[in-house]
C-alpha positions in Angstrom: -98.3 163.5 -146.9 -101.4 165.7 -148.4 -103.7 164.7 -150.6 -103.1 168.0 -152.9 -99.8 167.4 -153.3 -100.4 163.4 -154.1 -103.3 163.7 -156.4 -101.4 166.2 -157.9 -98.8 164.4 -158.7 -100.0 161.0 -159.9 -102.0 162.9 -162.1 -99.1 164.6 -163.6 -97.1 161.2 -164.2 -100.3 159.7 -165.8 -101.5 162.6 -167.7 -97.9 164.3 -169.2 -121.4 171.3 -190.9 -123.8 171.8 -187.7 -127.3 170.5 -189.4 -131.5 171.6 -188.8 -133.2 169.3 -186.4 -134.6 166.2 -188.1 -135.7 162.3 -187.9 -132.6 160.3 -187.3 -131.8 157.5 -188.9 -129.2 154.8 -186.9 -127.3 151.4 -188.3 -125.5 149.2 -186.3 -122.2 146.2 -186.6 -119.6 145.0 -186.5 -116.3 145.4 -188.5 -113.4 142.5 -189.0 -110.4 141.9 -190.9 -112.3 140.0 -193.7 -108.9 136.9 -193.8 -108.5 136.3 -189.9 -111.8 137.6 -188.7 -110.4 140.1 -185.7 -111.8 142.8 -185.3 -111.1 146.1 -186.7 -110.6 149.2 -183.6 -111.0 152.8 -184.2 -112.5 152.1 -188.0 -114.1 155.4 -189.5 -117.7 154.9 -190.9 -119.2 158.1 -192.5 -120.3 159.4 -195.5 -118.1 160.9 -198.5 -119.9 163.7 -199.6 -121.5 164.9 -195.8 -119.1 165.2 -193.3 -120.7 163.1 -190.6 -119.3 159.9 -189.3 -118.2 157.6 -186.5 -115.4 154.8 -185.5 -116.1 151.8 -184.1 -114.8 150.7 -181.2 -111.8 148.8 -179.9 -114.4 145.6 -180.4 -115.2 146.5 -184.2 -118.7 147.7 -183.1 -119.9 150.7 -184.4 -123.2 152.2 -183.9 -124.4 154.8 -186.8 -126.7 158.1 -186.4 -127.8 160.8 -189.6 -130.8 162.3 -190.9 -133.3 160.0 -192.3 -132.6 161.7 -194.9 -129.2 160.4 -195.5 -130.5 156.5 -196.1 -129.1 155.4 -199.9 -126.3 157.8 -199.7 -123.1 156.5 -199.7 -121.6 155.3 -196.8 -118.0 154.4 -196.8 -115.8 152.2 -194.2 -112.1 152.7 -193.6 -109.2 151.0 -191.9 -106.0 151.8 -192.3 -104.3 149.4 -193.9 -107.2 147.3 -195.9 -108.9 148.4 -199.3 -112.3 150.8 -198.1 -115.7 149.4 -198.3 -118.8 151.8 -199.9 -122.8 150.3 -199.7 -125.7 152.3 -199.2 -128.5 149.4 -198.9 -128.5 150.7 -195.8 -131.8 150.6 -193.6 -132.8 152.1 -190.8 -131.8 150.4 -187.5 -130.5 147.5 -189.6 -126.9 145.9 -188.1 -124.1 144.8 -190.6 -121.1 142.8 -190.7 -119.4 144.3 -192.1 -115.6 142.4 -193.8 -112.2 144.7 -195.0 -110.0 143.0 -197.4 -106.4 143.8 -196.3 -104.8 146.0 -198.7 -102.2 144.2 -201.1 -99.4 145.0 -202.7 -97.4 143.0 -205.5 -94.6 141.4 -203.3 -92.1 142.1 -206.5 -93.6 145.7 -207.0 -90.4 147.4 -205.9 -90.8 152.0 -205.3 -88.2 153.9 -205.9 -88.4 157.8 -204.4 -87.0 160.5 -206.2 -86.5 162.3 -202.7 -85.3 161.3 -199.1 -87.8 161.2 -196.4 -86.7 164.1 -194.9 -87.5 166.1 -197.6 -91.2 164.1 -198.4 -92.6 165.5 -194.7 -90.7 169.4 -195.6 -93.0 169.6 -198.9 -95.7 168.3 -196.6 -95.4 171.4 -194.5 -94.4 174.1 -196.3 -97.7 173.0 -198.2 -100.2 173.9 -195.4 -101.6 176.7 -196.8 -103.3 175.1 -199.8 -104.1 171.8 -197.9 -105.1 172.4 -194.5 -108.4 174.5 -193.2 -108.0 178.3 -194.5 -111.4 180.1 -193.2 -112.4 179.3 -189.3 -115.2 176.7 -189.6 -117.2 175.1 -186.7 -117.4 171.0 -185.4 -119.6 169.1 -183.1 -117.6 165.9 -181.7 -117.9 163.1 -179.3 -115.8 163.6 -176.4 -114.7 160.1 -173.8 -111.7 159.7 -171.3 -111.2 157.3 -169.0 -108.8 155.9 -166.3 -108.1 152.5 -164.9 -106.5 150.9 -162.7 -106.1 147.4 -162.7 -108.4 147.2 -165.5 -110.9 148.7 -163.0 -113.0 152.3 -164.0 -111.4 155.1 -161.8 -112.9 157.8 -163.8 -115.9 157.5 -167.5 -116.1 160.3 -168.5 -118.3 161.9 -172.1 -119.1 165.0 -173.5 -120.4 166.7 -176.4 -118.8 169.8 -177.5 -119.3 172.0 -180.2 -116.6 173.5 -181.3 -115.0 177.5 -182.7 -111.9 177.5 -184.7 -110.3 180.9 -186.1 -108.7 181.3 -189.3 -105.8 179.9 -190.1 -103.4 182.2 -190.0 -105.1 183.4 -186.5 -103.6 182.8 -183.5 -105.6 182.6 -181.2 -107.1 179.3 -179.9 -109.9 177.7 -180.3 -113.4 177.8 -178.3 -115.0 175.0 -176.8 -118.9 174.5 -175.5 -119.8 171.4 -173.6 -123.0 170.7 -174.7 -123.9 167.1 -173.6 -121.6 166.2 -170.0 -122.0 162.2 -168.2 -120.2 160.8 -166.0 -120.0 156.5 -164.0 -122.0 157.1 -161.5 -120.4 154.0 -159.2 -116.7 154.1 -159.9 -114.1 152.4 -158.3 -112.2 154.5 -155.8 -108.5 154.7 -155.8 -106.9 151.7 -154.8 -103.1 152.9 -154.9 -102.2 153.9 -151.3 -105.3 154.2 -150.1 -104.3 154.2 -146.2 -102.5 157.0 -146.9 -105.3 158.6 -148.9 -107.7 158.2 -146.4 -106.0 159.6 -143.2 -105.6 162.9 -145.5 -109.4 162.6 -146.4 -109.5 162.5 -142.5 -107.4 165.3 -142.0 -108.1 167.7 -144.3 -111.9 167.4 -143.7 -111.4 168.3 -140.0 -109.5 171.3 -140.7 -112.2 172.2 -143.1 -114.7 171.7 -140.2 -112.8 173.7 -137.7 -112.6 176.4 -140.1 -116.8 176.0 -140.8 -115.8 175.6 -144.5 -117.3 172.7 -146.9 -115.1 170.2 -148.1 -114.6 168.7 -150.9 -113.5 165.2 -152.0 -110.6 165.1 -153.7 -111.8 161.4 -155.6 -114.9 163.4 -156.3 -113.5 166.3 -157.6 -110.9 163.9 -159.8 -114.2 162.2 -161.3 -115.5 165.6 -161.7 -113.0 166.6 -163.8 -110.7 166.2 -167.1 -107.6 165.9 -167.7 -107.2 169.1 -170.6 -110.2 168.2 -172.2 -110.8 168.9 -175.9 -107.9 172.0 -175.6 -104.7 169.5 -175.2 -106.2 166.5 -177.0 -106.9 169.5 -180.3 -103.0 171.0 -179.3 -102.3 167.7 -181.2 -104.1 169.3 -184.5 -100.6 170.2 -187.0 -100.3 174.0 -187.7 -97.5 176.5 -188.6 -98.5 177.8 -184.8 -97.9 173.3 -183.1 -95.4 171.6 -185.4 -94.0 168.1 -183.0 -90.4 168.1 -183.2 -90.8 165.2 -186.1 -91.8 167.4 -188.3 -90.1 170.3 -187.5 -87.2 170.1 -190.7 -84.6 172.6 -188.1 -84.8 169.1 -185.5 -84.6 166.4 -188.1 -81.0 165.4 -186.7 -82.9 164.2 -183.5 -84.6 161.4 -185.3 -83.8 158.8 -188.5 -86.5 158.6 -190.9 -86.6 155.4 -193.5 -89.8 154.6 -195.9 -92.2 151.6 -194.9 -94.6 150.1 -196.7 -97.5 152.6 -198.5 -100.6 151.8 -196.4 -104.5 152.1 -197.7 -106.7 154.4 -195.8 -110.2 156.1 -196.8 -109.0 154.5 -200.8 -106.6 156.4 -200.7 -102.4 154.8 -201.4 -100.2 156.8 -199.1 -96.7 157.2 -198.4 -95.6 155.6 -195.4 -92.5 157.1 -193.6 -91.2 156.0 -190.2 -88.9 158.0 -188.2 -87.4 156.8 -184.6 -86.0 159.2 -182.3 -82.2 159.1 -182.0 -82.2 160.3 -177.9 -85.0 161.1 -176.0 -87.0 164.4 -177.1 -88.1 166.2 -174.6 -88.3 163.1 -171.9 -89.6 161.1 -174.9 -88.0 158.1 -177.1 -90.3 158.2 -179.4 -91.6 155.8 -183.0 -94.0 156.6 -184.9 -95.6 156.7 -188.6 -96.5 159.7 -190.7 -98.7 159.3 -193.8 -98.1 161.9 -196.8 -101.1 161.7 -199.4 -99.0 162.3 -202.3 -101.7 163.5 -204.4 -102.3 166.5 -202.5 -99.2 166.3 -200.9 -100.2 166.9 -197.5 -100.4 165.1 -193.6 -103.0 162.7 -193.2 -102.1 160.3 -190.3 -100.1 160.7 -187.7 -99.3 157.2 -185.5 -96.7 157.6 -182.6 -95.1 155.8 -180.1 -93.3 156.6 -176.9 -91.6 155.8 -173.5 -91.6 158.3 -171.6 -88.3 158.7 -169.5 -88.8 160.0 -166.1 -86.9 163.5 -165.3 -84.1 163.4 -163.3 -85.2 166.5 -161.3 -88.7 164.5 -161.2 -86.3 161.2 -159.7 -84.7 162.3 -156.3 -88.9 163.3 -155.0 -90.1 160.0 -156.1 -87.5 158.2 -154.0 -88.0 160.5 -151.1 -92.2 159.3 -151.1 -90.4 155.7 -151.7 -92.4 155.6 -155.2 -91.6 154.3 -158.4 -92.9 154.5 -161.3 -92.2 151.9 -164.8 -93.1 151.2 -168.0 -94.7 154.3 -168.9 -95.9 153.8 -172.2 -98.0 156.5 -174.4 -99.9 155.7 -178.2 -101.0 158.8 -180.1 -102.8 159.1 -183.5 -104.0 162.2 -185.2 -106.2 161.7 -188.3 -107.6 163.5 -191.3 -110.7 164.0 -193.2 -110.8 165.8 -196.8 -113.5 167.6 -197.5 -114.4 170.2 -199.9 -110.2 170.2 -201.2 -109.0 170.6 -197.3 -107.8 168.3 -194.6 -109.5 168.7 -191.2 -109.0 167.2 -188.5 -111.2 163.8 -187.6 -110.1 161.9 -184.8 -107.6 162.1 -182.1 -106.6 159.0 -179.5 -104.3 159.8 -176.6 -103.2 156.4 -174.4 -101.0 156.2 -172.0 -100.2 153.2 -169.6 -97.6 153.3 -166.2 -96.9 150.8 -163.3 -96.8 152.2 -159.6 -95.2 150.9 -157.1 -94.9 152.6 -153.2 -92.0 150.7 -150.7 -93.2 150.6 -147.2 -90.3 149.2 -144.8 -92.6 147.4 -142.6 -95.7 146.2 -144.5 -96.3 145.0 -148.1 -95.0 147.2 -151.2 -98.5 148.4 -152.9 -98.6 147.9 -156.9 -100.9 149.4 -159.3 -101.0 149.4 -163.2 -102.3 152.6 -164.1 -104.2 153.8 -167.7 -105.3 156.8 -169.3 -107.1 157.2 -173.0 -109.0 159.7 -174.4 -110.3 160.5 -178.0 -112.4 163.1 -179.6 -114.0 161.8 -183.2 -115.5 165.3 -184.9 -118.9 164.0 -185.5 -119.8 167.0 -187.9 -118.2 170.2 -189.2 -119.7 173.1 -189.8 -118.2 175.6 -192.7 -121.6 178.0 -193.1 -122.9 180.1 -190.1 -119.8 179.9 -188.6 -119.4 182.4 -184.8 -117.1 182.2 -182.5 -118.5 181.2 -178.6 -119.6 183.6 -176.4 -117.5 183.9 -173.9 -119.7 183.1 -170.5 -120.1 179.7 -171.7 -116.3 178.7 -173.5 -115.0 175.4 -171.8 -112.3 176.0 -168.9 -110.2 172.8 -168.2 -109.9 172.7 -164.4 -113.4 172.5 -163.6 -116.3 170.7 -162.7 -117.2 169.4 -166.2 -121.1 169.3 -164.5 -121.4 173.0 -163.9 -119.7 173.6 -167.3 -123.0 172.7 -169.4 -125.0 174.7 -172.0 -127.0 173.0 -174.3 -128.5 176.1 -176.2 -129.3 173.6 -178.5 -131.6 170.9 -176.6 -129.4 168.0 -177.9 -129.7 164.4 -176.6 -127.7 161.2 -176.2 -129.2 159.5 -178.3 -128.9 161.9 -180.7 -125.0 161.4 -180.7 -122.9 159.0 -182.6 -120.8 157.4 -178.8 -117.8 154.9 -179.2 -119.5 152.1 -177.6 -118.0 151.4 -173.9 
């Protein structure tokens, strides 16, 4: 099996206001549930009136950098289902243990909704012109993607992107420029089908030597590549041009909708609508929640869990190579932030896991558990003096990241709000 077929097949299965330079201040801390003391993962830390922020990691830890001129300005901590906390007694390099109490509703409180869940969704979608950004804008975002095999990192990549988003009704694509890039220096090699990979690599290396060509290790290329970069992850953002099927009124019949318990997020009470696919839609059996802010009639948060169903056409190919893939699960979360009267993208999270097995007639079967995670956090939003990314500096998915860095802003990693590993 040629490695040029194997690696793409493996990846296919697994992937299905800019501010002037100034002195920086920094705070660190941990976010926990005030009652259970459990860490709060991927909670938002930021300023109410300035579009600068970060998120906590899976252990609730965070590190937040911002211009020192903002020291003393109110910082708000928000996590879905919890009461937000705002504090302003910040000091440079301070450490904070922040406890968020769960948002509690009265058990005897009964809310009667005058409309069906589908009607609320349709109203929010039809209100996009009044809730989503209408003019072009820019952002600076932190990007992270990783691939783990049996818990060990095969690839770990971080980047900082400068982005340009055209006006709302403009059908042209978003543009991105890679400002910073770094990767895991000593990643673990893929162990699944290791003997086969090494055999095919030796064959391809000899072929390249005979032709006088330079051999490029496909595993090195994997670490240097990306699973789609910001182009794919930003495609999760909702608008008239990209509407997921569970928000599309012409496809409501494919899902069951119901009201779930409303939640608090970022000091707003959100209408919570649960949806579940009746049958696989686009090879996915999906469930999730749509959170609508009724004060602005806007979709402000979406969570999605999917069990991926392998297409019938692929199953014979897998069987031919003695491969099986089980428990393919996907999680997606998209969050929006309310700034200047509009809802802007804030955070995108994508996670996929799968168990792979290779059958052998005489040797022991091989098994591996793969996990892929991609996230983007918009750290800053730029509203004025926004310009398109020059053609020669635009990010190109599939090409080496190390060869696409154009840091014309002189940034360093010490200035960037990252998600702690």
